[in-house]
C-alpha positions as CSV (number, residue, x, y, z in Angstrom):
1,X,-54.9,2.8,36.3
2,X,-55.5,0.9,33.2
3,X,-52.7,1.7,30.9
4,X,-53.1,3.3,27.4
5,X,-52.3,0.0,25.6
6,X,-54.8,-1.7,27.2
7,X,-57.8,0.4,26.5
8,X,-57.3,0.9,22.7
9,X,-59.3,-2.1,21.5
10,X,-61.9,-4.1,23.5
11,X,-63.7,-5.3,20.2
12,X,-64.8,-8.8,21.7
13,X,-65.8,-9.7,25.1
14,X,-63.3,-11.8,26.9
15,X,-65.3,-15.4,27.9
16,X,-64.4,-15.7,31.4
17,X,-66.2,-17.4,34.1
18,X,-69.8,-15.7,34.5
19,X,-72.9,-15.6,35.9
20,X,-74.5,-17.8,33.6
21,X,-72.7,-20.9,34.7
22,X,-74.6,-20.2,38.0
23,X,-77.9,-21.8,36.5
24,X,-76.0,-23.8,33.7
25,X,-76.0,-27.8,34.1
26,X,-72.5,-29.6,34.3
27,X,-71.4,-31.0,31.1
28,X,-72.5,-34.8,32.3
29,X,-75.8,-33.6,33.1
30,X,-77.1,-30.9,30.5
31,X,-80.2,-32.5,29.1
32,X,-79.8,-35.9,29.7
33,X,-82.3,-38.5,29.6
34,X,-82.2,-39.2,33.5
35,X,-83.8,-40.1,36.5
36,X,-83.0,-38.4,39.4
37,X,-83.6,-39.6,43.1
38,X,-83.2,-37.4,46.5
39,X,-82.4,-38.9,49.6
40,X,-83.9,-36.7,52.5
41,X,-82.5,-38.8,55.2
42,X,-79.1,-37.9,54.7
43,X,-77.7,-34.9,56.3
44,X,-76.7,-33.4,52.8
45,X,-79.4,-34.3,50.4
46,X,-77.6,-36.5,47.8
47,X,-78.5,-36.7,44.2
48,X,-78.1,-39.6,42.5
49,X,-78.5,-39.3,38.5
50,X,-79.0,-42.7,36.9
51,X,-77.8,-41.2,33.2
52,X,-78.4,-42.8,29.9
53,X,-75.9,-41.3,27.6
54,X,-77.3,-41.6,24.1
55,X,-75.0,-42.3,20.9
56,X,-73.5,-39.8,18.3
57,X,-76.1,-41.7,15.5
58,X,-78.8,-40.3,17.8
59,X,-78.0,-36.7,17.4
60,X,-80.5,-35.0,14.9
61,X,-80.0,-33.9,11.7
62,X,-80.7,-34.5,8.1
63,X,-81.0,-38.2,7.4
64,X,-81.1,-40.7,4.7
65,X,-79.7,-39.6,1.4
66,X,-78.6,-36.6,3.0
67,X,-76.1,-38.1,5.1
68,X,-74.3,-39.2,2.0
69,X,-70.7,-38.4,1.8
70,X,-70.3,-35.4,-0.5
71,X,-73.5,-35.6,-2.5
72,X,-75.7,-35.4,1.1
73,X,-75.0,-31.6,1.1
74,X,-75.4,-31.1,-2.4
75,X,-78.6,-32.3,-2.4
76,X,-79.9,-29.8,0.2
77,X,-79.2,-27.1,-2.2
78,X,-80.4,-25.4,-5.3
79,X,-82.0,-27.1,-7.6
80,X,-83.3,-29.6,-5.1
81,X,-84.5,-27.2,-2.7
82,X,-84.6,-23.5,-2.3
83,X,-81.1,-22.8,-0.6
84,X,-78.4,-21.7,-2.7
85,X,-74.7,-23.2,-1.9
86,X,-73.5,-19.8,-1.1
87,X,-75.7,-19.2,1.8
88,X,-74.7,-22.0,4.0
89,X,-76.0,-19.9,7.1
90,X,-79.4,-19.9,6.0
91,X,-79.1,-23.8,5.5
92,X,-77.8,-24.2,9.0
93,X,-80.5,-21.9,10.4
94,X,-82.9,-24.0,9.0
95,X,-81.3,-27.2,10.7
96,X,-81.4,-25.3,13.9
97,X,-85.0,-24.6,13.8
98,X,-85.8,-28.1,12.8
99,X,-83.5,-30.1,15.1
100,X,-82.7,-27.8,18.0
101,X,-79.5,-26.4,19.6
102,X,-77.5,-29.3,18.3
103,X,-77.4,-31.1,15.2
104,X,-75.1,-32.9,13.0
105,X,-74.6,-33.0,9.0
106,X,-71.8,-34.5,6.9
107,X,-69.4,-32.1,5.1
108,X,-67.5,-33.9,2.4
109,X,-66.7,-37.2,4.2
110,X,-66.3,-35.8,7.7
111,X,-69.2,-35.2,10.2
112,X,-69.6,-32.0,11.6
113,X,-71.5,-30.9,14.7
114,X,-73.4,-27.9,15.0
115,X,-74.0,-26.0,18.1
116,X,-76.3,-22.3,18.4
117,X,-76.2,-22.2,22.1
118,X,-73.4,-20.5,23.6
119,X,-73.5,-22.6,26.9
120,X,-72.4,-25.5,24.8
121,X,-70.0,-24.0,22.8
122,X,-68.2,-22.7,26.2
123,X,-67.9,-26.3,27.0
124,X,-66.4,-27.3,24.3
125,X,-63.6,-24.7,24.4
126,X,-63.2,-25.4,28.3
127,X,-62.3,-28.8,27.1
128,X,-59.9,-27.7,24.7
129,X,-56.5,-29.4,24.0
130,X,-53.3,-27.7,24.7
131,X,-52.7,-27.2,21.2
132,X,-56.0,-26.2,19.6
133,X,-56.8,-28.5,16.7
134,X,-58.6,-27.5,13.7
135,X,-58.9,-29.7,10.8
136,X,-57.2,-29.2,7.7
137,X,-59.1,-28.6,4.6
138,X,-58.9,-30.8,1.9
139,X,-58.1,-28.3,-0.8
140,X,-55.2,-27.0,1.2
141,X,-54.0,-30.4,1.8
142,X,-54.3,-31.6,-1.5
143,X,-52.4,-28.3,-2.9
144,X,-49.4,-28.8,0.0
145,X,-48.9,-32.1,-0.9
146,X,-48.6,-31.7,-4.6
147,X,-46.3,-28.6,-4.4
148,X,-44.4,-29.8,-1.4
149,X,-45.4,-26.4,0.1
150,X,-44.9,-25.8,3.8
151,X,-48.8,-25.5,5.1
152,X,-49.4,-22.1,6.6
153,X,-50.7,-21.5,10.3
154,X,-54.5,-22.5,8.9
155,X,-52.7,-26.0,7.9
156,X,-50.8,-26.8,10.6
157,X,-51.6,-28.6,14.2
158,X,-49.9,-29.3,17.3
159,X,-46.5,-28.4,18.5
160,X,-45.6,-27.5,14.7
161,X,-48.5,-25.0,14.9
162,X,-47.5,-23.7,18.2
163,X,-44.0,-22.9,17.4
164,X,-45.0,-21.1,14.2
165,X,-47.8,-19.2,16.1
166,X,-45.8,-18.3,19.0
167,X,-43.3,-16.2,16.8
168,X,-46.1,-14.5,14.3
169,X,-48.4,-13.4,16.9
170,X,-45.8,-11.5,18.7
171,X,-45.4,-9.4,15.6
172,X,-48.8,-9.2,14.6
173,X,-51.6,-10.0,17.3
174,X,-50.4,-7.6,20.3
175,X,-51.8,-4.0,20.2
176,X,-48.3,-2.6,20.7
177,X,-47.0,-4.4,17.5
178,X,-49.9,-3.1,15.3
179,X,-49.5,0.8,16.6
180,X,-46.4,1.4,14.3
181,X,-48.7,0.8,11.3
182,X,-51.2,3.1,12.2
183,X,-49.3,6.4,10.4
184,X,-49.0,4.2,7.3
185,X,-52.4,3.0,7.5
186,X,-53.9,6.6,7.9
187,X,-51.8,7.7,4.7
188,X,-53.6,5.1,2.6
189,X,-56.9,5.7,4.2
190,X,-56.2,9.7,3.2
191,X,-55.3,8.8,0.0
192,X,-58.7,6.6,-0.4
193,X,-60.6,9.2,1.1
194,X,-59.2,12.0,-1.6
195,X,-60.4,9.8,-4.2
196,X,-63.8,10.9,-3.6
197,X,-63.7,14.3,-2.8
198,X,-66.3,16.0,-5.2
199,X,-68.0,12.8,-6.1
200,X,-72.1,12.9,-5.5
201,X,-72.3,9.1,-5.3
202,X,-69.9,6.1,-4.8
203,X,-70.8,3.1,-6.9
204,X,-69.3,-0.7,-6.4
205,X,-68.2,0.4,-2.9
206,X,-67.0,-3.3,-1.9
207,X,-64.6,-3.1,-4.8
208,X,-63.5,0.4,-4.0
209,X,-62.6,-0.8,-0.5
210,X,-60.7,-4.1,-1.8
211,X,-58.4,-1.5,-3.2
212,X,-58.1,0.1,0.1
213,X,-57.7,-3.2,1.9
214,X,-55.1,-4.9,-0.6
215,X,-52.8,-1.6,-0.2
216,X,-53.3,-1.6,3.5
217,X,-52.5,-5.4,3.6
218,X,-49.4,-5.1,1.4
219,X,-48.1,-2.1,3.4
220,X,-48.3,-3.9,6.6
221,X,-47.2,-7.3,5.5
222,X,-44.3,-6.4,2.8
223,X,-43.9,-2.6,3.5
224,X,-44.5,-1.7,0.0
225,X,-47.3,0.2,-1.6
226,X,-48.9,-1.9,-4.1
227,X,-50.5,1.1,-6.1
228,X,-54.2,-0.5,-5.9
229,X,-56.1,2.5,-5.2
230,X,-57.3,3.9,-8.3
231,X,-58.1,7.3,-9.6
232,X,-61.3,9.2,-9.2
233,X,-64.6,7.6,-10.5
234,X,-62.7,4.5,-11.3
235,X,-62.1,1.0,-9.9
236,X,-59.0,-1.1,-10.7
237,X,-58.2,-4.8,-10.0
238,X,-54.6,-5.4,-10.1
239,X,-53.3,-8.9,-10.7
240,X,-52.9,-9.5,-6.9
241,X,-56.4,-8.6,-6.2
242,X,-57.8,-11.1,-8.7
243,X,-55.9,-14.1,-7.6
244,X,-56.8,-13.1,-4.3
245,X,-60.6,-13.2,-5.2
246,X,-60.0,-16.5,-7.1
247,X,-58.1,-18.1,-4.0
248,X,-60.9,-17.0,-1.8
249,X,-63.7,-18.2,-3.8
250,X,-62.1,-21.9,-4.5
251,X,-61.2,-22.1,-1.0
252,X,-64.8,-21.0,0.1
253,X,-66.5,-23.5,-2.4
254,X,-64.5,-26.5,-1.6
255,X,-67.3,-28.4,0.0
256,X,-69.9,-27.5,-2.7
257,X,-67.9,-29.5,-5.7
258,X,-67.2,-33.3,-6.1
259,X,-63.9,-33.8,-4.8
260,X,-62.2,-34.8,-8.3
261,X,-59.3,-32.6,-7.1
262,X,-58.4,-35.4,-4.9
263,X,-57.6,-37.3,-7.9
264,X,-56.4,-35.1,-10.5
265,X,-55.9,-31.4,-11.7
266,X,-59.7,-30.8,-12.1
267,X,-60.4,-27.2,-13.3
268,X,-61.6,-25.9,-10.2
269,X,-58.1,-27.3,-8.6
270,X,-56.3,-25.3,-11.4
271,X,-57.9,-22.3,-10.8
272,X,-57.0,-22.3,-7.1
273,X,-53.6,-23.7,-8.0
274,X,-52.8,-20.8,-10.5
275,X,-54.0,-18.3,-7.9
276,X,-51.9,-20.2,-5.0
277,X,-48.9,-20.2,-7.2
278,X,-49.0,-16.6,-8.0
279,X,-49.3,-15.5,-4.6
280,X,-46.6,-17.5,-3.3
281,X,-44.1,-16.3,-6.2
282,X,-45.1,-12.7,-5.3
283,X,-44.3,-13.2,-1.4
284,X,-41.0,-14.8,-2.5
285,X,-40.1,-12.0,-4.4
286,X,-40.7,-9.4,-1.7
287,X,-38.6,-11.6,0.7
288,X,-35.8,-11.7,-1.7
289,X,-36.1,-7.9,-2.4
290,X,-36.2,-7.3,1.3
291,X,-33.0,-9.4,1.9
292,X,-31.1,-7.7,-1.0
293,X,-31.8,-4.3,0.5
294,X,-30.7,-5.6,3.9
295,X,-27.3,-7.1,2.4
296,X,-26.5,-4.0,0.2
297,X,-26.0,-1.4,2.7
298,X,-24.7,-1.2,6.0
299,X,-27.7,0.7,7.1
300,X,-30.7,0.4,4.7
301,X,-34.2,2.1,5.0
302,X,-36.4,-0.7,5.5
303,X,-40.3,0.2,5.8
304,X,-41.4,-1.2,9.4
305,X,-43.5,-4.3,8.4
306,X,-44.5,-7.6,9.4
307,X,-41.8,-9.2,7.1
308,X,-38.8,-7.1,8.5
309,X,-40.4,-8.2,12.2
310,X,-40.5,-11.8,11.4
311,X,-37.2,-11.7,9.3
312,X,-35.6,-10.5,12.8
313,X,-36.5,-13.9,14.6
314,X,-33.7,-16.2,14.6
315,X,-36.4,-19.1,14.8
316,X,-38.1,-18.0,11.6
317,X,-37.2,-19.8,8.6
318,X,-37.6,-18.3,5.0
319,X,-40.7,-21.0,4.5
320,X,-41.9,-20.0,7.8
321,X,-41.8,-16.3,6.7
322,X,-43.3,-16.8,3.5
323,X,-46.2,-18.9,4.8
324,X,-47.1,-16.6,7.7
325,X,-47.2,-13.9,5.2
326,X,-49.2,-15.3,2.6
327,X,-51.9,-16.4,5.6
328,X,-52.0,-12.7,6.9
329,X,-51.8,-10.9,3.4
330,X,-54.8,-13.0,1.5
331,X,-57.0,-13.5,5.0
332,X,-57.0,-9.7,5.5
333,X,-58.1,-8.3,2.2
334,X,-61.9,-9.5,1.6
335,X,-63.0,-10.2,4.8
336,X,-61.9,-6.3,5.9
337,X,-63.6,-4.9,2.6
338,X,-66.7,-6.6,3.3
339,X,-66.9,-5.9,7.0
340,X,-66.3,-2.0,6.1
341,X,-68.7,-2.1,3.6
342,X,-71.7,-3.4,5.9
343,X,-70.6,-1.2,8.9
344,X,-70.9,1.7,6.2
345,X,-74.4,0.3,4.7
346,X,-75.7,0.1,8.3
347,X,-74.7,3.4,9.2
348,X,-76.1,4.8,5.9
349,X,-79.3,3.1,6.8
350,X,-79.6,4.3,10.2
351,X,-78.5,8.0,9.9
352,X,-79.5,8.7,13.7
353,X,-76.5,6.5,14.4
354,X,-74.1,7.9,11.8
355,X,-74.5,11.4,13.2
356,X,-73.9,10.3,17.1
357,X,-70.7,8.7,15.5
358,X,-70.0,11.9,13.6
359,X,-70.0,14.0,17.0
360,X,-67.3,11.5,18.4
361,X,-65.3,11.4,15.0
362,X,-65.2,15.6,14.9
363,X,-63.9,15.7,18.5
364,X,-61.0,13.1,18.0
365,X,-60.4,12.3,14.1
366,X,-58.6,15.1,12.2
367,X,-60.0,15.3,8.7
368,X,-56.5,14.8,7.3
369,X,-53.6,13.4,8.8
370,X,-52.5,10.4,11.2
371,X,-54.7,8.8,13.7
372,X,-52.5,7.3,16.9
373,X,-53.4,5.0,19.2
374,X,-54.5,7.7,21.9
375,X,-57.5,8.8,19.2
376,X,-58.2,5.3,18.7
377,X,-58.8,5.0,22.3
378,X,-61.4,7.5,22.5
379,X,-63.5,5.9,19.7
380,X,-65.8,4.1,22.0
381,X,-69.1,4.6,19.7
382,X,-66.9,3.5,16.7
383,X,-66.1,0.4,18.1
384,X,-69.7,-0.4,19.3
385,X,-70.8,0.4,15.5
386,X,-68.1,-2.0,14.4
387,X,-69.3,-4.9,16.7
388,X,-73.0,-4.0,16.3
389,X,-72.6,-4.2,12.5
390,X,-70.3,-7.5,12.6
391,X,-73.2,-9.2,15.0
392,X,-76.0,-8.4,12.3
393,X,-73.8,-9.8,9.7
394,X,-71.3,-12.1,11.1
395,X,-68.4,-11.9,9.1
396,X,-67.4,-15.8,8.8
397,X,-69.9,-18.1,7.3
398,X,-72.1,-19.9,10.2
399,X,-68.8,-19.7,13.0
400,X,-65.5,-21.0,13.8
401,X,-64.6,-24.7,14.3
402,X,-62.8,-27.0,16.5
403,X,-61.9,-30.6,17.1
404,X,-61.2,-32.0,20.7
405,X,-59.0,-34.9,21.4
406,X,-61.4,-36.4,23.7
407,X,-64.7,-37.7,24.2
408,X,-67.5,-35.0,25.2
409,X,-70.9,-35.2,26.6
410,X,-73.2,-32.2,25.1
411,X,-77.2,-32.6,25.5
412,X,-76.8,-36.2,26.7
413,X,-74.9,-37.1,23.4
414,X,-71.5,-38.8,23.8
415,X,-69.7,-37.0,20.9
416,X,-66.3,-38.8,20.1
417,X,-62.9,-37.4,19.9
418,X,-62.1,-36.0,16.6
419,X,-65.3,-35.0,15.6
420,X,-65.6,-31.5,13.9
421,X,-67.4,-28.8,16.1
422,X,-69.1,-25.5,14.4
423,X,-69.9,-22.8,16.7
424,X,-72.9,-21.1,14.8
425,X,-72.3,-17.7,16.3
426,X,-73.9,-15.9,13.1
427,X,-77.3,-17.7,13.9
428,X,-76.8,-17.0,17.7
429,X,-76.0,-13.3,17.3
430,X,-79.6,-13.1,15.6
431,X,-81.5,-15.1,18.3
432,X,-83.7,-12.9,20.7
433,X,-82.7,-15.4,23.6
434,X,-79.1,-13.5,23.6
435,X,-79.5,-10.4,22.1
436,X,-82.6,-8.1,22.2
437,X,-84.2,-6.9,19.3
438,X,-81.7,-8.7,17.3
439,X,-82.8,-7.5,13.8
440,X,-82.1,-3.8,14.5
441,X,-79.1,-1.7,14.6
442,X,-78.3,-0.7,17.7
443,X,-74.5,-0.1,18.6
444,X,-75.5,1.3,22.4
445,X,-75.9,-2.5,23.4
446,X,-72.1,-2.9,23.5
447,X,-71.6,0.7,25.9
448,X,-71.9,0.1,29.4
449,X,-72.8,3.4,30.4
450,X,-75.9,3.2,27.7
451,X,-79.4,2.6,29.2
452,X,-79.6,0.3,26.0
453,X,-76.9,-1.6,27.6
454,X,-77.2,-5.4,28.3
455,X,-74.8,-8.3,29.2
456,X,-74.1,-11.0,26.9
457,X,-73.2,-14.3,27.1
458,X,-69.3,-14.0,26.2
459,X,-69.4,-17.0,23.8
460,X,-72.6,-15.7,22.1
461,X,-70.4,-13.4,19.9
462,X,-67.0,-14.8,18.8
463,X,-66.3,-13.3,15.5
464,X,-62.4,-13.8,15.4
465,X,-62.6,-17.1,17.6
466,X,-61.5,-17.6,21.1
467,X,-58.3,-18.6,22.9
468,X,-54.8,-19.6,21.6
469,X,-56.0,-20.3,18.1
470,X,-58.6,-17.1,17.5
471,X,-57.4,-15.2,14.2
472,X,-54.1,-14.0,14.2
473,X,-54.9,-11.0,12.2
474,X,-57.6,-9.7,14.6
475,X,-55.8,-6.6,16.0
476,X,-54.5,-5.5,12.5
477,X,-58.4,-5.7,11.0
478,X,-60.1,-4.0,13.8
479,X,-57.5,-1.2,13.4
480,X,-57.7,-1.0,9.2
481,X,-61.7,-1.3,9.8
482,X,-61.4,1.6,12.5
483,X,-59.2,4.0,10.4
484,X,-61.1,3.6,7.2
485,X,-64.2,4.2,8.5
486,X,-63.3,7.0,10.7
487,X,-61.6,8.9,7.9
488,X,-64.4,8.2,5.5
489,X,-67.3,9.2,7.9
490,X,-65.1,12.2,9.2
491,X,-65.2,13.5,5.7
492,X,-68.5,12.2,4.4
493,X,-71.9,11.8,5.2
494,X,-73.2,8.7,3.5
495,X,-76.7,8.0,2.6
496,X,-78.6,5.4,0.6
497,X,-79.8,5.7,-2.9
498,X,-83.7,5.4,-2.8
499,X,-85.0,2.0,-2.7
500,X,-81.6,0.5,-1.5
501,X,-82.3,-0.5,2.0
502,X,-81.3,-4.0,2.4
503,X,-78.0,-5.9,1.7
504,X,-77.6,-9.6,0.9
505,X,-74.5,-11.5,1.6
506,X,-73.1,-14.7,0.1
507,X,-70.5,-17.3,1.8
508,X,-67.0,-17.6,0.3
509,X,-64.3,-17.8,2.7
510,X,-66.0,-15.0,4.3
511,X,-69.4,-13.6,4.0
512,X,-69.5,-11.3,1.3
513,X,-72.2,-9.0,0.2
514,X,-73.6,-10.0,-3.0
515,X,-76.0,-7.0,-3.3
516,X,-74.5,-4.1,-5.4
517,X,-73.9,-1.2,-2.8
518,X,-73.7,2.7,-3.3
519,X,-73.7,5.6,-1.6
520,X,-74.7,9.3,-2.0
521,X,-71.9,11.5,-0.8
522,X,-72.3,14.9,1.1
523,X,-69.1,16.5,2.4
524,X,-68.9,17.4,5.8
């Protein structure tokens, strides 16, 4: 019998060996320029391939001036073309349509290979190193060097990364570790829902949800309420929220500016530095206050938090605790708020799906009070809605990235070690080759008992990455999204104002709605 712990979240398909491999050529023979000779005289027909491996330079992609370091990518954006710099996915989609499932482009000074075929993505993952490597982005590298700061999980690699990751994931990635926060998240969600009781319309939905996600992340990370949820008909932006927004905005735009910040503290860099310094000071303060509470009493009352869990690990230094908390706190605010906003928009646009979801919520979710793991385990349609919403608007611009420590041959091209790969899941998820009617919101495609269920390639949908280096905040993000959406939709029926039936997103560190989102509210 499957344990309750194992059934609460099955959001992402766990990639494994599957039926696709039966028809998938090996790495060495995928789309090679080759001549195949069969010798029928032997008992077992022997296939001899004379393989012509093609050079990395032959991989298609923008050429000429578009290959220039730094400037090459900028010249493909407005005002030189129709593509906005904050919509990288549209730019990559254009490359995929023009050059095929593999292409290359320079970002900054480094080459990146973009893959849209999940078979190729799988091959890269199957050839990953013991400690999966991800290139450190230039803004992070410069900041940590100038401040002598300890880089967090996103800025570490090799055994140093593994040591920190191993301790951190015990405290946050396992489902059991997140269950203890369910009651606290439910209280925050109830407070958030109360804000809109009696209201006829909710405007500036993304900003309201930033209040919720910041409050939830603060409670989970530091064990305190930050006071971010404002009064009815108001939105507030605390200093913490402002600095998180600036931090992520700069982080997501670092490839679209001339990197003067490498040479001196440019205005762009100073904006980032100011916010990074603020978040560092705030985290130091929470750690200091926590230690003072521990030392001031023989049996102090300390809220359960990631801070308390990490502090109980003798292998974690204060610097380790600080950098892990910053990574989790910052990474869980904008992405969660954006994902909930897009989910609610899709359900308001597809009211028949919202009504089906309400039937499930009415059966299991209390209007007010805690949601526990048993309740979450029964919210299968909600999980399907979340997956389908993330498929339609992929949460990460384009997709996740990796770097191998050895050469690999893909589609006949030898790609040298230490080349950056980008797995373009955001484009794959909208390809009819992998998803039937990809432009439609069909949560049933994820439910095995539904007539609309269709098996998908497990590497076509990886919003949180895959393997040892997948997003460490995945479980908490899924829990936070589920609790907030369940509470809102259990209490309200959300519809769209007239004329509001499309949503546009921009790329920062995460994909974020740029279209102002409003909902008409009807009490359930």
